C-alpha positions in Angstrom: -0.9 39.7 23.7 0.9 36.8 22.0 3.6 37.6 19.5 2.5 37.4 15.9 4.9 35.3 13.9 4.2 37.5 10.8 6.0 40.3 12.7 9.4 38.8 12.2 8.9 36.8 9.1 7.6 39.8 7.1 10.8 41.7 7.9 12.9 38.8 6.8 11.6 38.3 3.3 12.0 39.8 -0.2 9.1 41.5 -1.9 7.1 38.8 -3.7 6.0 41.2 -6.5 7.8 40.9 -9.8 10.0 43.9 -10.5 9.1 46.5 -13.0 10.8 49.8 -13.6 9.1 53.0 -12.6 10.6 55.9 -14.6 10.7 59.5 -13.4 8.0 61.8 -14.7 9.0 65.1 -13.0 6.4 67.9 -12.7 8.0 71.2 -11.6 4.7 72.4 -10.1 4.2 69.2 -8.0 7.9 69.2 -7.0 7.3 72.7 -5.6 4.1 71.7 -3.8 5.8 68.6 -2.5 8.8 70.5 -1.0 6.4 72.9 0.7 4.3 70.1 2.2 7.5 68.4 3.3 8.8 71.5 5.0 5.6 72.5 6.9 3.8 69.2 7.6 5.9 66.1 6.9 9.1 66.9 8.8 7.4 68.2 12.0 4.9 65.3 12.0 5.0 62.3 14.4 6.8 60.1 11.9 9.9 62.4 11.9 9.6 65.1 14.6 12.3 67.2 13.1 12.4 70.4 15.1 15.6 71.8 13.6 17.7 71.3 10.5 21.3 72.6 10.5 23.3 72.8 7.3 27.1 72.6 7.5 30.0 72.4 5.2 30.7 73.2 1.6 27.5 75.2 0.6 29.4 77.7 -1.6 31.4 75.0 -3.4 28.1 73.2 -4.3 26.4 76.4 -5.5 29.5 77.3 -7.5 29.6 73.8 -9.1 25.9 74.1 -10.0 26.4 77.6 -11.5 29.2 76.3 -13.7 27.1 73.6 -15.1 28.8 70.7 -13.2 26.6 67.6 -12.7 26.0 66.8 -9.1 25.6 63.4 -7.4 24.9 63.5 -3.7 25.9 60.3 -1.8 24.4 60.1 1.6 24.6 57.8 4.7 21.2 56.2 5.5 20.7 56.1 9.3 16.9 56.6 9.5 13.6 56.7 7.7 13.7 60.5 7.8 16.7 60.9 5.5 14.9 61.7 2.2 12.7 64.3 3.8 15.6 66.0 5.5 17.8 66.0 2.4 14.9 67.4 0.3 14.6 70.3 2.7 18.4 70.9 2.8 18.6 71.0 -1.0 15.6 73.3 -1.1 17.5 75.7 1.0 20.5 75.4 -1.3 18.4 76.0 -4.3 19.3 72.6 -5.8 16.7 70.7 -7.8 17.1 67.0 -7.2 15.6 63.5 -7.5 16.1 60.1 -5.8 16.9 56.7 -6.9 14.4 54.8 -4.6 13.8 51.2 -3.8 11.0 49.8 -6.0 9.0 48.4 -3.1 8.2 52.1 -2.1 6.5 52.5 -5.5 4.4 49.4 -4.8 2.7 50.7 -1.7 -0.2 52.2 -3.7 -1.0 53.7 -7.1 -1.0 57.1 -5.6 2.5 56.6 -4.0 3.9 55.4 -7.3 2.3 58.4 -9.2 3.5 60.9 -6.6 7.0 59.5 -6.5 7.3 59.7 -10.3 5.9 63.2 -10.5 8.4 64.3 -7.8 11.2 63.2 -10.2 12.1 59.9 -8.6 12.7 56.5 -10.3 12.8 53.0 -9.0 15.8 50.6 -8.5 15.9 46.9 -7.8 18.5 46.8 -4.9 18.9 43.1 -5.1 19.6 42.6 -8.8 21.4 44.1 -11.7 18.9 46.8 -12.7 20.0 48.0 -16.0 17.0 50.3 -16.6 17.7 52.1 -13.3 21.4 52.4 -14.0 20.6 53.9 -17.4 18.1 56.3 -15.9 20.6 57.4 -13.2 23.4 58.0 -15.8 21.0 59.9 -18.0 19.8 62.0 -15.1 23.4 63.0 -14.2 24.4 63.6 -17.8 21.4 65.8 -18.5 22.1 67.9 -15.4 18.6 69.3 -14.9 18.4 67.6 -11.5 21.0 66.5 -9.0 20.9 62.8 -8.2 20.6 61.5 -4.6 21.8 58.0 -3.8 22.0 56.2 -0.5 25.0 53.9 -1.1 24.4 51.8 2.0 21.3 50.4 0.3 19.2 50.1 3.4 18.3 51.9 6.7 20.4 50.4 9.4 19.4 52.6 12.4 23.0 53.1 13.5 23.5 56.8 12.9 27.1 56.9 14.3 28.4 54.1 12.2 28.4 54.1 8.4 27.7 50.7 6.8 30.1 49.8 3.9 29.0 51.6 0.7 28.0 49.6 -2.3 29.8 50.6 -5.5 26.8 51.5 -7.7 27.0 55.3 -6.9 30.6 55.4 -8.0 29.9 53.5 -11.2 27.0 55.9 -12.1 29.1 59.0 -11.5 32.2 57.7 -13.4 30.1 56.4 -16.3 28.3 59.7 -16.6 31.6 61.5 -16.6 32.8 59.3 -19.5 29.8 60.4 -21.5 30.3 64.1 -21.0 32.4 66.4 -23.1 33.4 69.7 -21.4 31.4 69.2 -18.2 32.4 67.7 -14.9 30.6 65.3 -12.6 31.0 66.2 -8.9 30.2 63.8 -6.2 29.1 65.4 -2.9 29.4 63.1 0.1 26.9 64.0 2.8 26.9 63.2 6.5 23.4 63.0 8.1 23.2 63.0 11.8 20.1 63.0 14.0 20.1 63.8 17.7 17.5 64.3 20.4 16.7 67.7 21.8 15.1 66.2 24.9 15.6 63.1 26.9 12.7 60.8 25.7 12.9 58.5 28.7 9.2 57.9 29.2 8.5 57.2 25.5 11.4 54.8 25.2 10.5 53.0 28.5 6.9 52.6 27.3 8.2 51.1 24.0 10.4 48.7 26.0 7.4 47.7 28.2 5.2 47.1 25.2 7.9 45.0 23.5 8.4 42.9 26.6 4.7 42.3 27.0 4.1 41.5 23.3 7.1 39.2 23.1 6.5 37.4 26.4 9.6 38.9 28.1 9.5 40.2 31.7 10.9 43.6 31.1 10.5 45.9 34.2 10.4 49.7 34.0 12.2 49.6 37.3 15.4 48.4 35.5 16.9 51.9 35.7 19.9 50.7 37.7 21.1 48.8 34.7 19.4 50.2 31.6 21.9 48.7 29.1 21.5 45.3 30.7 17.8 45.5 30.5 17.8 46.4 26.7 20.4 43.7 25.9 18.4 41.2 27.8 15.3 42.1 25.8 17.3 41.9 22.6 18.6 38.5 23.5 15.1 37.3 24.2 13.6 38.7 20.9 16.5 37.3 18.8 16.6 34.0 20.6 12.8 33.5 20.4 12.9 34.1 16.6 15.8 31.7 16.1 14.3 28.9 18.2 10.9 29.4 16.7 12.4 28.8 13.2 14.6 25.9 14.3 17.9 27.7 13.8 19.4 27.8 17.2 18.5 26.2 20.5 20.2 28.5 23.0 21.7 32.0 23.3 24.2 32.6 26.0 23.4 35.2 28.7 26.9 36.6 28.4 27.3 39.5 26.0 30.7 38.6 24.7 29.8 35.0 24.0 26.5 36.1 22.4 28.5 38.0 19.7 30.7 35.0 19.1 27.6 32.7 18.8 25.9 35.1 16.4 29.0 35.5 14.3 29.5 31.8 13.9 25.8 31.4 13.2 25.6 34.1 10.5 28.8 32.8 8.9 27.5 29.2 8.9 24.3 30.3 7.3 26.2 32.1 4.5 28.4 29.0 3.9 25.4 26.7 3.6 23.7 29.1 1.2 26.8 29.4 -0.9 27.1 25.6 -1.2 23.4 25.2 -2.1 23.6 27.9 -4.8 27.1 26.8 -6.0 28.6 30.3 -5.3 32.2 31.1 -4.6 32.7 33.6 -1.8 33.9 37.1 -3.0 37.6 37.6 -2.6 37.1 40.8 -0.6 34.4 42.3 1.7 34.0 39.7 4.3 30.6 38.4 5.5 28.6 41.5 4.3 29.7 41.0 0.7 29.1 37.3 0.9 25.5 37.9 2.0 24.9 40.6 -0.6 26.1 38.2 -3.4 23.8 35.5 -2.0 20.8 37.9 -1.8 21.4 39.1 -5.4 21.5 35.5 -6.7 18.3 34.5 -4.9 16.5 37.6 -6.0 17.4 37.0 -9.6 16.1 33.5 -9.3 12.9 34.6 -7.8 12.2 37.3 -10.4 13.3 35.1 -13.3 11.4 32.3 -15.2 9.4 30.1 -12.7 10.9 26.9 -14.1 14.4 28.1 -13.2 13.7 28.8 -9.6 15.2 26.6 -6.9 12.6 24.3 -5.3 13.4 25.7 -1.8 13.7 29.3 -2.8 11.5 30.6 0.0 13.6 29.0 2.7 16.8 30.2 1.0 15.5 33.7 0.9 14.6 33.7 4.5 18.0 32.4 5.5 19.8 35.0 3.5 17.9 37.9 5.1 18.3 36.3 8.5 22.1 36.2 8.0 22.0 39.8 7.0 19.9 40.9 10.0 22.0 38.8 12.4 25.2 40.4 11.1 23.8 43.8 12.1 23.8 42.7 15.7 27.5 41.6 15.8 29.0 45.0 16.8 28.4 46.3 20.4 27.1 49.6 19.0 25.3 50.6 22.2 27.7 49.4 24.8 30.8 51.0 23.2 29.2 54.5 23.5 26.0 54.4 25.5 24.4 57.8 24.6 20.8 58.6 24.7 20.7 58.7 20.9 22.2 55.2 20.5 19.9 53.9 23.3 16.9 55.2 21.5 18.1 53.8 18.1 18.7 50.4 19.6 15.2 50.2 21.1 13.8 51.5 17.8 15.6 48.8 15.9 14.4 46.0 18.2 10.8 47.2 17.9 11.1 47.6 14.1 12.5 44.1 13.7 9.8 42.6 16.0 6.8 44.5 14.6 8.1 44.7 11.0 7.1 48.3 10.6 8.6 51.7 11.1 8.1 53.2 14.5 6.9 56.7 15.5 9.5 59.0 16.9 10.0 59.3 20.7 10.9 63.0 20.8 11.9 66.1 18.9 15.2 65.9 17.0 17.8 68.1 15.4 19.0 66.9 12.0 22.5 68.0 10.9 23.4 67.9 7.2 27.1 68.2 6.6 28.0 68.7 2.9 31.6 67.7 2.1 33.8 69.3 -0.6 32.7 68.0 -4.1 34.8 65.1 -5.4 35.8 65.4 -9.1 34.9 62.1 -10.9 37.2 63.0 -13.8 40.2 63.3 -11.5 39.6 59.8 -10.2 39.3 58.4 -13.7 42.5 60.1 -14.7 44.5 58.9 -11.7 43.1 55.3 -11.9 43.5 55.0 -15.6 40.1 53.3 -16.1 36.6 53.3 -14.8 37.0 49.8 -13.4 40.1 50.8 -11.4 38.5 54.0 -10.1 35.3 52.5 -8.6 36.8 51.1 -5.4 38.9 54.1 -4.4 36.1 56.5 -5.2 33.6 54.4 -3.1 36.0 54.4 -0.2 36.6 58.1 -0.4 32.8 58.8 -0.2 32.4 56.4 2.7 35.3 57.8 4.7 34.0 61.4 4.1 30.6 60.5 5.5 32.1 58.8 8.6 34.5 61.6 9.3 31.6 64.1 9.1 29.5 62.1 11.6 32.5 61.9 14.0 33.1 65.6 13.8 29.4 66.4 14.4 29.4 64.1 17.4 32.6 65.7 18.8 30.9 69.1 18.9 27.4 68.0 19.9 25.7 69.9 22.7 22.3 68.1 22.7 20.7 65.9 25.4 20.8 63.1 22.9 24.7 63.1 23.0 24.8 62.6 26.8 25.3 59.2 28.4 22.3 57.2 29.4 21.8 57.7 33.1 23.1 54.8 35.0 25.2 53.6 32.1 28.3 55.7 32.7 30.2 57.5 29.9 
């Protein structure tokens, strides 16, 4: 089968639909039904294959805070497409009613999806722009206190469960702003570390995925590459990435050497960002590096695309594709698999290659355990007091949330006893 160019291009574009806000319309009855369906049918299904959920950490502190009337904001790393479903079940066990701030493209999938999302208490957010309605709804939700608010500060699913991507500062702003509007009640931020690990060794399923990817992309991947499994995956990744770049006229050659590959990609992504900044007359942010530069570019392009038609740049489609391409390329700059070649990371890497190529989420390759570690609640008021202002409190609070999530993942990995935590056979430890 020849590769379909829509596979890659669809993944590298913004939604073309104009943004409109979907407010929450919670129905307690439907929330109860939804949680039951999630527990018994969704989580065990082929899209998630969650066989176990383990809760760890500050359960009592969270229940005590809820009982005292404290407002709760859960900030969670976003390693997989199963995160909302697992967190929903974990909070059901804790007796915590909650809602999600969710990407608006989820609401656009169908009328039924939009209706059900709203009835389950969730509301939309435009991740690429300054969404004042979503921010106001989030602050109002926290202030009212009927539901805890769940936020994924990474903003996207990155399929790198062991590595937290830098948190955006919106969650901190929401919590701090809500705290300023409360008299006599506290806003508590609960960092959450989500970790997924395989309960079996899904060798056949992953190998089959690699074979199909190789066949569909025109790459000679051989199932007999077990003597060098990492080299086989990296070779396929180089082929997929190189094919896309060459097809779109971005790059003529990718080196076969892993080290130089990272250098080539870093220069390429940085060059894309520089060109976009010059075209859009943007100054690079003073802090944050390449990630923050790309986020600023994406936000600017998205605001142009959703604004008045006569204000749009004449080459907006090409600019949008380059912005997303830079963002996706950046995700390949760290040697995530080779620095710790576990079965979990191996499966994640193959999943990511498949998702980027086919531009859709992939079915799970085997049963998994989900570990949900709740950290001690962070007092938003204490950060406000120590920083002296909301503006000065945002960055240290965001860093504290991010560091808590990463430390929890590291601790879970250190104690893991599952097959997924073991080295890939033939790759060493």
